[in-house]
Every structure is written in C-alpha cells, then in structure tokens.
N, C-alpha and C positions, 0 to 999 in steps of 0.2 A: 504494500500500500504506500509506503514512503517513497518508492521509486516513481509512482504516478505523480505524486505531489512535486517531487524534485523536477521531473520532466516538464510539468506544467509551469513551474517557476522559471526554469531556464528558458522555455519557449516565450514566456511573457517578457522576460528581460531582453531576449534577442530581438523579438518583434515589437515589443511595446515601447522601448526607448527610442528607436528610430522613428516609429510612428508619431510619438509625442513631439520629437524635434521637427519632423516634417510639418505637422499641423501648426506648430509655433512659427515656423518659417513662412508658411503661407499667410498666416494671420498678420505677420509683420511685413508683408509684401516683399519678402526676400526670395520667394519661390512662386512659380506660376500656379494658377488655380488647378491645373490638371494634376498637380502633385497630391491633391486630396485623394485622387484615385489610387495612387501608389500607397498612400497611408492606409486607405481602406483595405487594400490587398494585404498589406503587412498585418493589419489588425485582425484579419480574418483567418490567419494561420492557426491551425489546431495543433496541440501537442502530438508528437509522434507516438505511435502505438507499437507495442511489441509485436513483431511479425511471427506468424506460425511458420515452422519449418517442417 
C-alpha cells in the first residue's frame, strides 16, 4: 500500500510542479495562452501502475 502512495506522490511532484509554473507563466503573460493546454496535459497524468507479467 505504501508503494501506491509513494508513486502517486512522485507523479504529483513530477507533473504538478511544472504544471503550476506553466499556469503562473501564462497568468503573468510570460507564456502564450496555448500553454494552458500543455499544463492540462501534464495535470492529467495518472500514476503508473504495476504491470502484470
């Protein structure tokens, strides 16, 4: 169970931090409006699951 939480936390850090900075850049007019699409794509990434072998 702990591994699921760890993977979710790592995924949130890897995808959440760039998403937050992208949104802040668009709001400050340092990035074009289409960058919201990239932020939405990053924000929609789900944690990886253990694959069956």
